[in-house]
SEVEXPA-489340 format. One line per 10 residues: their letters; for each residue x, y, z of C-alpha. Coordinates in Angstrom, 3 decimals. Each point is the difference from the previous one (the first is absolute). Example, Ala and Ser with C-alpha at 12.3 -4.5 7.8 and 13.67 -1.06 7.14 Angstrom:
BEGIN
AS) 12.300/-4.500/7.800; 1.370/3.440/-0.660;
This chain:
BEGIN
XXXXXXXXXX) -36.755/60.575/-74.341; 3.513/0.916/1.137; 2.205/-2.288/2.039; -0.461/2.311/2.997; -3.762/-0.390/-0.234; 0.371/-3.775/0.217; 2.288/0.065/3.009; -1.445/-1.079/3.353; -0.916/2.869/2.324; -0.192/-1.692/3.401;
XXXXXXXXXX) 1.711/1.649/2.951; 0.802/-2.500/2.773; 0.821/1.122/3.564; 1.403/-2.281/2.710; 0.398/1.003/3.655; 1.814/-2.476/2.254; -0.739/0.454/3.708; 1.094/-1.880/3.072; -3.075/-2.257/-0.077; -1.742/0.322/-3.390;
XXXXXXXXXX) 0.999/0.691/-3.587; -2.565/2.204/-1.759; -0.615/0.186/-3.743; -1.855/2.696/-1.942; -0.256/-0.034/-3.788; -1.486/2.722/-2.205; -0.966/-0.642/-3.606; 0.381/3.376/-1.713; -2.032/-1.080/-3.034; -3.086/-1.204/1.899;
XXXXXXXXXX) 0.357/2.016/3.229; -0.457/-3.158/2.106; 1.868/-0.655/3.253; 1.003/-3.501/1.149; 1.175/-0.855/3.524; 1.875/-2.873/1.605; 1.367/-0.796/3.452; 2.229/-2.753/1.392; 2.073/-0.668/3.071; 3.520/1.390/-0.310;
XXXXXXXXXX) 2.764/-2.573/-0.346; 3.020/1.341/1.915; 2.259/-2.853/-1.141; -0.624/0.813/-3.680; -1.982/3.214/-0.529; -0.556/-0.659/-3.700; -2.168/-3.000/0.911; -2.470/2.281/1.799; -0.111/2.227/-3.081; -0.710/-2.992/-2.235;
XXXXXXXXXX) -2.797/-1.272/2.228; -1.670/3.409/0.140; 0.198/0.591/-3.741; -1.474/-3.430/-0.732; -3.167/1.139/1.796; -0.399/2.929/-2.403; 0.189/-2.242/-3.064; 2.487/2.361/-1.687; 2.898/-1.185/-2.147; 3.289/1.909/0.212;
XXXXXXXXXX) 0.119/0.130/-3.785; -3.048/2.316/0.130; 1.614/2.460/2.452; 1.729/3.154/-1.246; 0.897/1.546/3.387; 0.996/-1.969/3.103; -0.019/2.164/3.153; 1.441/-1.277/3.247; 0.189/1.035/3.632; 1.741/-2.072/2.637;
XXXXXXXXXX) 1.121/0.041/3.625; 3.255/-1.808/-0.836; 2.147/3.148/0.382; -1.399/1.114/3.355; -0.124/-3.561/1.355; 3.634/-0.588/-0.915; 0.990/3.137/1.910; -2.104/-0.768/3.061; 0.959/-3.670/0.154; 3.670/0.720/-0.834;
XXXXXXXXXX) 0.237/-3.120/-2.088; 2.002/0.995/-3.025; 3.373/0.512/-1.625; 3.470/0.268/1.501; 0.455/3.699/-0.638; 2.997/2.352/0.120; 0.221/3.796/0.012; 2.673/2.204/-1.547; 0.226/3.414/1.679; 2.234/3.062/-0.239;
XXXXXXXXXX) 3.054/-0.249/2.243; -0.800/1.190/3.520; -3.744/-0.634/-0.260; -0.157/-3.750/0.551; -2.190/0.297/3.091; -2.610/2.586/-1.038; -2.390/-2.862/-0.770; 0.273/-1.292/3.556; 0.108/3.379/1.786; -3.118/1.192/-1.809;
XXXXXXXXXX) -1.894/2.932/1.484; 0.339/-1.182/3.623; -3.785/0.137/0.376; -1.222/-0.644/3.531; -3.658/1.029/0.162; -0.521/-1.510/3.467; 2.834/1.274/2.188; -1.059/-2.071/3.030; -0.464/-3.355/-1.731; 2.574/-2.315/1.595;
XXXXXXXXXX) -0.658/-2.644/-2.672; 0.630/2.303/-2.960; 1.975/-1.517/-2.879; 1.177/1.895/-3.073; -0.353/-1.061/-3.610; 1.884/-3.066/-1.211; 1.748/0.529/-3.345; -0.691/-2.417/-2.843; 3.745/-0.159/-0.716; 2.375/-1.025/2.777;
XXXXXXXXXX) 3.045/2.187/0.663; 2.436/-2.661/-1.238; -1.546/0.344/-3.471; 0.261/3.792/-0.194; 3.101/1.192/-1.844; 1.512/3.437/-0.528; 0.975/1.438/-3.385; 2.628/2.720/-0.470; -1.788/2.901/-1.713; -1.711/3.223/1.074;
XXXXXXXXXX) -2.414/2.467/-1.549; -0.834/3.467/1.315; -3.532/1.120/0.846; -0.265/1.817/-3.335; 1.020/-3.144/-1.913; 3.610/1.004/-0.544; 2.737/-2.625/0.305; 2.259/0.281/3.040; 1.571/-3.491/-0.291; -0.139/-2.057/-3.224;
XXXXXXXXXX) -1.374/-3.526/0.132; 2.583/-2.753/0.499; -1.212/-2.433/-2.679; 2.697/-2.575/0.707; -1.201/-0.192/3.594; -3.579/-0.593/-1.182; 1.122/-2.900/-2.210; 1.929/-1.491/2.899; -3.065/0.335/2.236; -2.139/-1.713/-2.629;
XXXXXXXXXX) 2.294/-3.038/0.021; -0.154/-0.044/3.798; -3.797/0.128/-0.053; -0.119/-2.933/-2.408; 2.120/-2.015/2.433; -2.376/0.857/2.849; -2.984/-1.369/-1.919; -1.696/3.393/-0.296; -3.173/-0.114/-2.132; -0.946/3.686/0.007;
XXXXXXXXXX) 1.843/3.309/0.379; -1.323/3.454/0.854; 2.022/3.132/-0.754; -0.222/3.278/1.943; 2.554/2.720/-0.709; -0.332/3.318/1.802; -1.714/2.781/-2.005; -0.658/-2.292/-2.968; -3.481/1.520/-0.174; 1.694/3.103/-1.453;
XXXXXXXXXX) 2.541/-1.847/-2.153; -0.501/-3.738/-0.629; 3.177/-0.475/-2.079; 1.931/-1.940/2.663; -2.954/-2.225/0.870; -0.569/-0.752/-3.675; 3.607/-1.072/-0.423; -0.023/-2.183/3.133; -3.232/-1.630/-1.191; 1.471/-0.730/-3.440;
XXXXXXXXXX) 3.186/-1.508/1.447; -1.959/-2.236/2.376; -2.207/-1.239/-2.836; 3.105/-0.817/-2.039; 1.691/-1.856/2.859; -3.156/-1.530/1.554; -2.333/-0.730/-2.937; -2.282/-2.243/2.052; -0.446/2.408/2.917; -2.824/2.513/0.400;
XXXXXXXXXX) 1.559/3.501/0.055; -1.906/3.128/1.021; 1.245/3.605/0.169; -1.743/2.566/2.192; -0.271/2.659/-2.725; -2.206/-2.341/-2.060; -2.565/-0.041/2.812; 0.238/3.487/1.486; 1.559/3.330/-1.019; -0.979/1.457/3.351;
XXXXXXXXXX) 2.284/0.956/2.878; 0.220/-1.665/3.468; 2.698/-2.635/-0.034; -1.504/-2.349/2.613; -3.301/-0.192/-1.849; 1.798/-0.530/-3.309; 2.269/-2.769/1.302; -2.969/-1.667/1.681; -1.901/0.096/-3.310; 2.785/-1.442/-2.143;
XXXXXXXXXX) 0.783/-2.655/2.630; -3.647/-1.086/-0.006; -0.147/-0.045/-3.806; 3.137/-2.146/-0.201; -1.187/-2.268/2.809; -3.309/-0.896/-1.640; 1.302/0.271/-3.566; 1.024/-3.619/-0.695; -3.238/-1.433/1.347; -2.274/2.494/-1.754;
XXXXXXXXXX) 2.007/-0.268/-3.244; -0.302/-3.796/0.086; -3.714/0.220/0.847; -0.795/2.307/-2.921; 2.156/-2.127/-2.301; -2.005/-3.066/1.054; -3.295/1.738/-0.797; 1.347/1.172/-3.369; 1.051/-3.557/-0.931; -3.353/-1.337/1.085;
XXXXXXXXXX) -1.853/2.636/-2.027; 2.087/-0.690/-3.084; -0.526/-3.768/0.282; -3.743/0.579/0.356; -0.157/1.983/-3.243; 0.016/3.550/1.394; 1.328/2.515/-2.521; -1.062/3.251/1.611; 1.625/2.435/2.448; 0.758/-0.765/3.652;
XXXXXXXXXX) -0.269/2.883/2.473; 0.479/0.126/3.764; -1.819/2.356/2.368; 2.236/2.444/1.862; -0.508/1.322/3.535; -1.475/3.137/-1.590; -2.735/-2.052/-1.665; 1.577/0.660/-3.410; 1.247/-2.670/-2.394; 3.520/-0.688/-1.196;
XXXXXXXXXX) 1.431/-2.565/-2.382; 1.034/-3.373/1.429; 3.599/0.589/-1.129; 0.079/3.230/2.002; -1.574/-1.815/2.953; 2.818/-2.561/0.000; 2.627/2.708/0.536; -1.961/2.520/2.098; -1.980/-2.560/1.984; -0.147/2.156/3.146;
XXXXXXXXXX) -2.612/2.071/-1.849; -2.524/-2.868/0.294; 0.000/-0.184/3.825; -3.672/0.972/0.341; -1.191/-1.024/-3.453; -3.176/-1.853/1.009; -1.238/2.527/2.585; 0.792/2.908/-2.327; -2.108/-1.575/-2.751; -2.928/-0.120/2.418;
XXXXXXXXXX) 0.312/3.742/0.636; 0.067/0.641/-3.754; -3.222/-2.016/-0.312; -1.490/2.017/2.868; 0.904/3.227/-1.794; -1.658/-1.186/-3.221; -3.180/-1.000/1.829; -0.130/3.195/2.065; 0.248/2.067/-3.190; -2.879/-1.953/-1.525;
XXXXXXXXXX) -2.091/0.686/3.127; 1.131/3.672/0.331; 1.554/-0.620/3.408; 2.909/2.302/0.839; 1.127/-1.413/3.350; 0.293/-3.760/0.417; 1.976/-2.339/2.250; 1.034/-3.142/-1.883; -0.022/-2.845/2.544; 1.288/-3.397/-1.066;
XXXXXXXXXX) -0.160/-3.039/2.299; 1.308/-3.262/-1.334; 1.237/-3.185/1.582; 3.239/1.364/1.486; -0.214/3.775/0.426; -2.303/3.000/-0.049; 1.026/3.078/-1.974; -1.403/3.495/-0.377; 0.627/2.816/-2.465; -1.746/3.322/-0.618;
XXXXXXXXXX) -1.615/1.672/-3.000; -0.158/3.727/0.809; -1.667/2.396/-2.443; -0.005/-2.779/-2.567; 3.736/-0.780/0.195; 1.781/-2.767/1.941; 2.442/1.228/2.622; 3.602/-0.932/-0.765; 3.376/0.475/1.657; 3.646/-0.030/-0.982;
XXXXXXXXXX) 1.121/-2.783/2.325; -1.138/-3.043/1.935; 0.996/-1.522/3.345; 0.323/-3.780/0.142; -0.211/-1.523/3.465; -1.562/2.601/2.303; 1.205/3.524/0.795; 2.568/-0.711/2.728; 1.669/-2.904/-1.837; -0.885/0.936/-3.545;
XXXXXXXXXX) 2.128/-0.255/-3.083; -0.921/2.969/-2.224; -0.647/-0.502/-3.710; 0.420/3.210/-1.998; -2.422/-0.553/-2.864; -3.323/1.499/-0.995; -2.809/-2.033/1.507; -3.686/0.155/0.743; -0.603/1.193/3.567; -1.183/-3.325/1.411;
XXXXXXXXXX) -0.077/-1.008/3.663; 0.044/-3.711/0.736; -0.658/-2.096/3.110; 0.533/-3.731/0.449; -3.664/-0.860/0.406; -1.845/-2.060/-2.600; -2.352/-2.938/-0.265; 2.853/-2.411/0.689; 1.425/1.941/2.959; 0.616/-2.306/2.953;
XXXXXXXXXX) -1.608/0.655/3.401; 2.096/-0.819/3.063; 0.027/0.610/3.723; 3.065/1.817/1.318; 1.703/-0.975/3.261; -2.458/2.187/1.921; -2.939/-1.643/-1.824; -0.572/3.135/-2.047; -1.489/-0.804/-3.407; 2.180/0.925/-3.000;
XXXXXXXXXX) -0.888/-0.186/-3.691; 2.813/-0.041/-2.599; 2.372/0.977/-1.431; 0.812/-3.699/-0.479; -2.184/-1.503/-2.709; -0.981/-3.526/-0.975; 0.210/1.150/-3.646; -1.084/-2.398/-2.714; 2.041/-2.919/1.333; -1.130/-1.320/2.375;
XXXXXXXXXX) -2.676/2.708/0.220; -2.722/0.418/2.643; -1.053/-3.064/1.960; -3.354/-0.138/-1.800; 1.746/-0.468/-3.376; 0.967/-3.516/1.070; 3.507/0.357/-1.443; 1.952/-0.634/3.187; -0.473/3.291/1.863; -0.229/-0.282/3.796;
XXXXXXXXXX) -0.024/3.642/1.156; -3.369/1.836/0.088; -0.281/2.957/-2.368; -2.337/2.886/-0.807; -1.652/-2.143/-2.692; -0.651/-2.757/2.552; -1.636/2.564/2.305; -2.289/1.226/-2.792; -1.045/-3.560/-0.760; -0.759/-0.774/3.664;
XXXXXXXXXX) -2.148/3.145/0.256; -2.052/-1.026/-3.042; 1.250/2.702/-2.354; 1.402/-2.461/-2.538; -1.898/-2.844/-1.661; 2.102/-3.161/0.395; -1.637/-1.589/-3.064; 0.273/2.951/-2.411; 3.456/1.488/0.614; 1.429/1.221/-3.346;
XXXXXXXXXX) -3.334/-0.861/-1.581; 0.158/-3.546/1.327; 3.524/-0.734/-1.303; 1.195/-0.482/3.589; -1.802/-1.564/2.967; 0.901/1.432/3.395; 0.213/-2.064/3.188; -1.961/1.964/2.607; 0.524/-2.552/2.758; 3.768/0.014/-0.441;
XXXXXXXXXX) -0.019/3.810/0.197; -2.089/-0.063/3.204; 2.257/-2.652/1.550; 3.138/2.029/-0.767; -1.463/3.164/1.524; -1.142/-1.979/3.044; 3.392/-1.678/0.532; 2.270/2.972/-0.689; -2.088/2.988/1.118; -3.319/-0.612/1.732;
XXXXXXXXXX) 0.849/-2.555/2.716; 3.365/1.533/1.002; -1.620/3.449/0.226; -3.157/-1.165/1.759; -2.282/1.002/-2.871; -2.648/-1.710/-2.071; 0.923/-0.814/-3.586; -2.424/2.682/-1.193; 1.522/2.652/2.278; 3.491/-0.938/-1.122;
XXXXXXXXXX) -0.928/0.149/-3.687; -1.703/3.368/0.451; 3.043/1.275/1.864; 2.267/-1.065/-2.872; -2.058/2.041/-2.469; -0.176/3.045/2.270; 3.766/0.044/0.506; 0.570/-0.532/-3.711; -2.301/2.950/-0.812; 1.887/2.266/2.409;
XXXXXXXXXX) 3.323/-0.993/-1.565; -1.366/0.625/-3.493; -1.258/3.435/1.001; 3.641/0.994/0.543; 0.599/-0.452/-3.724; -2.806/2.451/-0.786; 1.170/2.499/2.622; 3.546/-0.277/-1.357; -1.041/1.560/-3.329; -2.661/2.402/1.304;
XXXXXXXXXX) 0.283/1.478/3.495; 3.784/-0.341/-0.012; 0.049/1.929/-3.301; -2.294/2.756/1.266; -3.285/-1.328/-1.450; -3.321/-0.648/1.737; -0.684/-3.695/-0.669; -3.684/0.457/0.821; -0.410/2.265/-3.028; 1.081/-2.757/-2.405;
XXXXXXXXXX) -1.853/-2.894/-1.586; 1.600/-3.334/0.901; 0.344/-2.039/-3.203; 0.555/-3.570/1.149; 1.384/-2.915/-1.989; 2.135/-3.106/0.304; -1.627/-3.332/0.731; -0.194/0.656/3.746; -0.731/3.739/-0.132; -3.832/-0.025/-0.179;
XXXXXXXXXX) -0.172/-2.376/3.002; 1.628/2.588/2.250; -0.778/3.332/-1.659; -2.733/1.091/2.410; 2.134/-0.828/3.043; 2.907/2.042/-1.367; -2.293/2.907/-0.897; -1.403/0.068/3.529; 3.509/0.084/1.455; 0.799/3.151/-1.971;
XXXXXXXXXX) -3.335/1.818/-0.233; -0.615/-0.517/-3.726; -3.667/0.015/-0.977; 0.056/-1.178/-3.628; 1.391/-3.197/-1.508; 0.278/-1.022/-3.631; 0.485/-3.652/-1.005; 0.859/-0.269/-3.736; -0.998/-2.880/-2.218; 2.268/-3.040/0.431;
XXXXXXXXXX) 1.977/1.485/2.910; 2.132/-3.139/0.242; 1.423/0.761/-3.471; 0.161/3.777/0.311; 3.788/0.430/0.124; 0.356/-2.151/-3.124; -2.788/2.012/-1.644; 1.783/3.201/1.009; 2.952/-0.989/-2.179; -2.269/0.295/-3.031;
XXXXXXXXXX) -0.267/3.729/0.807; 3.751/0.506/0.443; 2.032/2.103/-2.409; 3.628/-0.174/-1.067; 1.913/2.195/2.412; 3.550/1.214/0.641; 1.045/2.205/2.920; 3.171/2.083/0.131; 1.526/2.178/2.705; 3.094/2.237/-0.088;
XXXXXXXXXX) 1.375/1.720/3.091; 1.246/3.579/-0.386; -0.482/2.268/3.018; -0.765/3.654/-0.751; -1.907/2.796/1.728; -3.294/0.673/-1.750; 0.683/3.747/-0.181; 3.272/-0.668/-1.854; -0.927/-3.158/-1.931; 1.221/-0.259/-3.599;
XXXXXXXXXX) -3.205/-0.834/-1.880; 1.920/-0.624/-3.223; 1.892/-2.808/1.780; -3.209/-1.286/1.587; -1.806/-0.155/-3.340; 3.013/-1.657/-1.627; 0.095/-2.736/2.677; -3.750/-0.551/-0.255; 0.310/-0.245/-3.783; 2.812/-2.564/0.280;
XXXXXXXXXX) -2.038/-2.127/2.428; -3.067/0.196/-2.237; 2.023/-1.098/-3.027; 1.469/-2.927/1.952; -3.513/-1.084/1.011; -1.337/0.239/-3.535; 2.977/-2.006/-1.256; -0.590/-2.739/2.606; -3.665/-0.246/-1.030; 0.891/-0.051/-3.706;
XXXXXXXXXX) 2.347/-2.958/0.594; -2.925/-2.179/1.159; -2.386/-1.864/-2.308; -3.045/1.812/1.434; -1.559/2.928/-1.828; -1.688/2.386/2.453; -2.750/2.370/-1.062; 1.967/3.051/1.155; 3.008/1.067/2.096; -0.531/2.170/3.078;
XXXXXXXXXX) 2.762/1.803/1.894; -0.329/1.246/3.587; 2.562/2.148/1.808; 0.553/0.296/3.754; 2.614/1.456/2.328; 1.116/-0.996/3.493; 0.045/3.232/2.026; 0.743/1.109/3.549; 0.490/3.165/1.996; 3.625/1.119/0.139;
XXXXXXXXXX) 1.559/-1.664/3.041; -2.336/-2.993/-0.016; 1.273/-3.559/-0.470; -2.959/-1.724/-1.696; -2.070/1.079/-2.972; -3.552/-0.352/-1.304; -0.910/-0.655/-3.631; -1.808/2.755/-1.915; -1.679/-0.403/-3.373; 1.085/2.560/-2.617;
XXXXXXXXXX) -2.077/0.878/-3.031; 1.501/0.763/-3.392; -1.408/3.517/0.223; 1.744/0.624/3.350; 3.328/-1.008/-1.484; -0.490/1.955/-3.223; -0.960/3.153/1.934; 2.842/-0.425/2.551; -2.756/0.390/2.584; 2.099/-0.083/3.194;
XXXXXXXXXX) -2.841/1.471/2.083; -2.479/-2.609/-1.235; 2.445/-2.848/0.660; 0.713/1.336/3.508; -3.733/0.326/0.749; -0.602/-3.577/-1.142; 2.879/-1.225/2.165; -1.411/1.820/3.057; -3.390/-1.658/-0.554; 1.515/-3.499/-0.284;
XXXXXXXXXX) 2.172/0.583/3.082; -3.005/1.112/2.052; -2.021/-3.037/-1.098; 2.861/-2.359/0.863; 1.177/1.553/3.259; -2.833/2.282/1.133; 2.090/3.151/-0.367; 1.761/2.108/-2.615; 2.211/3.106/-0.108; -0.903/2.210/-2.995;
XXXXXXXXXX) 2.634/2.595/0.962; 2.871/-2.509/0.153; 2.132/-0.652/-3.095; -0.282/-3.402/-1.673; 2.353/-2.089/-2.084; -0.315/-2.670/-2.661; 1.772/-3.228/0.931; -0.816/-2.416/-2.827; -1.868/0.039/-3.298; -2.377/-2.850/-0.840;
XXXXXXXXXX) -1.576/-0.985/-3.299; -2.586/-2.694/-0.667; -0.548/-1.148/-3.575; -3.172/-2.016/-0.611; -0.967/-1.970/-3.077; -3.798/-0.122/0.177; -1.342/-3.443/-0.882; -3.561/-0.841/-1.163; -2.239/-0.731/2.994; -2.922/-2.378/0.496;
XXXXXXXXXX) -3.312/1.550/1.019; -1.929/-0.842/3.154; -3.166/-1.741/-1.130; -3.454/1.044/1.160; -2.360/-2.633/1.370; -3.728/-0.484/-0.471; -2.426/2.277/1.859; -2.169/-1.347/2.784; -2.341/1.176/2.729; 0.751/0.711/3.651;
XXXXXXXXXX) -0.769/-3.573/0.999; 2.439/-2.646/-1.327; -1.667/-2.595/-2.181; -0.589/-3.470/1.509; 2.658/-1.510/-2.279; 2.665/1.946/1.924; -0.861/-1.770/3.267; 1.888/-3.208/0.740; -1.346/-0.791/3.433; 1.093/1.044/3.460;
XXXXXXXXXX) 2.604/-0.889/2.598; 0.709/0.609/3.660; 2.742/2.592/0.407; 1.439/1.383/3.232; -0.076/3.763/0.593; 1.280/1.502/3.226; -2.622/2.734/-0.371; -2.716/-2.660/0.299; 1.885/-1.992/2.622; -0.768/-3.282/-1.741;
XXXXXXXXXX) -0.278/-1.842/-3.308; -2.723/1.534/-2.164; -1.763/-1.618/-2.969; 0.644/2.419/-2.857; -0.766/0.021/-3.750; 2.657/-0.856/-2.569; 0.039/1.623/-3.433; 1.869/-1.101/-3.130; 1.709/3.076/-1.385; -0.471/-1.036/-3.612;
XXXXXXXXXX) -3.785/0.148/0.549; -0.026/3.593/1.304; -0.971/2.890/-2.253; 0.518/3.751/0.037; -2.160/1.805/2.612; -0.422/-3.125/2.175; 0.248/0.726/3.727; 0.708/-2.314/2.914; -0.227/0.833/3.695; 2.449/-1.732/2.314;
XXXXXXXXXX) 0.674/-2.483/1.334; 0.598/-1.935/-3.215; 2.675/-1.723/-2.069; 0.723/0.553/-3.700; 1.996/-2.875/-1.499; 1.927/-0.259/-3.257; 2.652/-2.262/-1.474; 3.072/1.271/1.878; -1.397/2.156/2.799; -2.782/0.570/2.522;
XXXXXXXXXX) -1.322/3.400/1.094; -1.328/0.300/3.554; -2.749/2.568/0.527; -0.101/0.689/3.736; -3.150/0.638/2.048; -1.080/3.599/-0.508; 1.890/0.410/-3.283; -1.660/0.460/-3.386; 1.233/-1.275/-3.368; -0.971/1.291/-3.431;
XXXXXXXXXX) 1.129/-1.082/-3.472; 1.130/2.698/-2.438; -0.244/-0.052/-3.802; 3.421/-1.649/-0.385; -0.771/-2.799/2.441; 2.016/1.478/2.870; -1.316/-0.663/3.502; -0.323/3.263/1.915; -0.304/-0.465/3.773; -1.098/2.782/2.321;
XXXXXX) 1.287/-0.632/3.514; -2.828/0.490/2.449; -2.697/0.090/-2.660; -1.064/2.113/-3.000; -0.492/3.125/2.126; 3.754/0.377/0.486;
């Protein structure tokens, strides 16, 4: 046997959420999957990882690939809890970060407030230099001034520096030199240049992106360093990859420098898992809905491919800070199992976005929480078993949950505890439906035509309520939904995305230049993959172009095939653009000229994938071993608590059917089958729920 044959082949995935840390491990030699779950430890995130991995029984020395997704980047941005950051900007452009786009979507809102920059004005400094729009040099860089600024920044205690020089997306030479000088003069500071993150135009978006990367850089760099030290001490000798917002993987060393690319790493991994499962089941159109302890997220698989976009907005449209990176098209709302329910001044019931998180957590956890949450409401209504939460690892305090709802919600609002708890869940479901609408109806899709694939520990509890809000008739609950985002990482590939801006009318476009730029991007992607320790099965390259009608401001992204480019098929490209424009905006103009704004290339290193395992066949009626008693559960449709059967998911077999109302329990989740709904089990153990019964 060769040395390679003796090497361990375990792929370990860790997803850290606001409440729980999820572990999924895949043994490539045996095909077995192992799962673990623990409460997140905000004070020291590595502790939560350790506790979860202990439950799988895996040793780090047996792991060859460590895959990681975390909310640390997005949480640092939202909480604004990180480094003292400075910005260096071309002379005369110091305030573009603060001026922004002057968005005011609600003209009559007297309480409107614009975005708040991550870097205060006193820490934004101008640099004497200037490039032209074509990349030519109008004013050389004053290097002596940059060195003087570096010394000044050291004296101000600056920990991170972002660099944005006008038109550097066409010619990064000045930014590269400023970056190198700062690293010489400030060796302990985190330095980030905009060209490293985006070669796309729009100066506000670019400065916002580099400011965010610099702002979170020290914390994320330190966090990844801590994990690397821990892995090394534990005997890990494999490769460490981080999940990007696209769902692709990049090396931990790249993640330390380009940490803004991991903003949506956990949610994106869930969408990748949803894509893998939908392909196995031959489903073309799927909504991936993830509800955890802090938030609910939704993404879309359309015609077998996840929808993506070239930018993200952090903080809501009217006050958002744009991030100009490739990302999965994911819409997120602040509603999860730990979301806190409160009465407003007018005694209106509100749920979220504040969350009890993992510490102190919901009241029923008994860890010091005093505010009632969505989880407390589910417990009061009988939908959670207080003695078998997380397979019995945690005992929930139902009386404490009821008391908190009574004190904070029910009595002040003149409601019974049951009515208050039901109201909390109804409001939460409405809020979560906005996440689904954000990636379907707002993108021109009919949500009712999609299958809702639901995961996250809290997702199956609320799936039917969310589906009813939107008009979706079919739900799919995968195996181990509480670990699904971690499992999704096992289906992720190495991925690098590039974009180059170069505006040209389609009718006059230089295809030799276009092919040359695509070739350069593809070579850069292949080189980045080759520099990692992973060895993918194959390399795939996809080309796209951002296009718009001449005179328009914003563009849509159009996929381009190799044959279109080779044939210089301008008519075919224009026809494809018209189709995408009509889908996105409901209209198109085939007679109007179009132009190419930016070229995009995605280079994917395809990794070996685990297979979804089939389960044993059964009859229509579940076997007695699957029943684990009954419990009284409140349903508004029945107007009271109803004694309903409880099934253990591990005892269900393919072809089993259950008519609602019923509960299906498993280690980290509970599925609620509402009155009138019908559940069936497919050959891979997925629970398929028909809203309103099997006739739908």
